[in-house]
N, C-alpha and C positions, 0 to 999 in steps of 0.2 A: 468524561465521555460526553459527547454530544449526539444526543437521541432524538430522531424525528417522531416515532412513535413506539409503541410496545410489540410489534409483530415479532421481534427477536427475543428469545427467551434470555433470561437473567444469566443462565449457566453458559449459553453460547457467547454473550456479550462479554462475561467474565473470562471465558476463554481466550477471545480476541485481545483482551486488555492484557493478560498475563503472558501473552506470546512475545517471542522476539523477533524483530524485523530487521534481517541481516542484509547490509548493501555491499555490493562488490564494486568499490570505487577503484579507480586507476591506481592510486598509490597503496591503498590497503582496503580491507573490509572493516565495516563497522557496525554495530548493532543499534538500532532504535528500540526504545522502551517507551510505551505510553507513560506520559506524564513526567518524563525525566528529559531535562535539558541535555541536548546533544552537541557537544562541543564539536565533533567530527562534522555533523551537519552543518553547524554554522560556518565552520572553516569551508566547507564545500560550496556553501552559499557565496561566500567571499571569492573563491576561485572563479565560479561560474557567473557571477555577476547577477544571481537572483536572490529573492527573499522569501520564496515559498516552494514547496515540494508535496508530493503526493506518493504514498505508497500503496500500490494497487496489484491486484490480480484479476485475471479473467478465468482463473481456474475453479472447478467445482462450484458451479452456480447454486447460490443459495445454500452454500455447504453440503451440496449432495455431491457425494464422491463420483468422479468420472475416471474414465481409462486415461492412461497416459497419452494415447494418440488424440483423443478429443481434447484434453488440456492443452497439450502443444499446439493444436489448430487454434484453440481460444486465445491463447496467448499471442500467437502470430497476428491475429485479427486485432487485438488490443494495441499491439506495437504498431501495427499500420495505422491505426488512428492516432497514437501518438505522434508517428512521424508526420501525418496530415495536419496535425496541429503545429507542427515545426517546433516542437520541443525535444530537448535532450532528455534520455533515460538512461538509468543504469540497471542493470540485472541485480536481482536479489532473490531472497526467499523468506517466508514466514516459517517459523518452527515453533513447536510447543515443546517446553521443557518436560522431560519425563515421558513423552510419547514419541510414536514415530511420526507423528504428523509434520509435513514439510511441503510447502507449496511455493511454485515459483511465482516470482513477482517483479515489478519494476517500481523504481524510484524515479518519478517524473518531476524534473526541475523547472520552476517558473511557471508551473501551472496554476490557474485560479481555483479556488474552492468550488465555483459553479462549474467548471469543466470537469473537475474532480468528480463531483457529484454526478453528473451527466455520464461520465464514463462507466461508473460503478452502477448506475442504474442500468444503463445499456447492456453492460455485461454481466447483469443479475448477480451482483455481489451484495451481500447483507451489510458490508461495511468497507471502509477504507481508512487509511491513516493519513491524516491531515497535518501538515507541518507549516505554520505560518512564520512571521519574521522572528519569532522568538526561538525557533529550532526546538521546541519542544512539541513532540508527537502527541496528536489526540487522536482517539478513536471517535469515527463518525458514522453512526448506523444509518442505513439509508431507507430502512422500512420500519 
């Protein structure tokens, strides 16, 4: 876990770490797990000619539950910004095993770490999933 400071509780950071991050790729869906090499992501990098990705959402700012219409609007705003950066994205969702938590998200391909952090902060997210050239997802806390 990459941490900027300690405004996020250990319990919440642990929940983010243990969640699954599902990517809906063209050929098949695959799941990213924090700290575990993703062969599927590595293959996607090769197919798309990139070596970085970010799994991010705009839903539920600072982990405060919002209504579906608000979250849909927030996701549309995030997608618009991804499009303005001229980056490809795939849809997905984060989900917690053993609970009903499920949050719409995007896997953004070819994005930089700095762009990922800027998007996460702008969209009031506590964290995002950073994937560098190793294709091993890492949790990055923003606060």
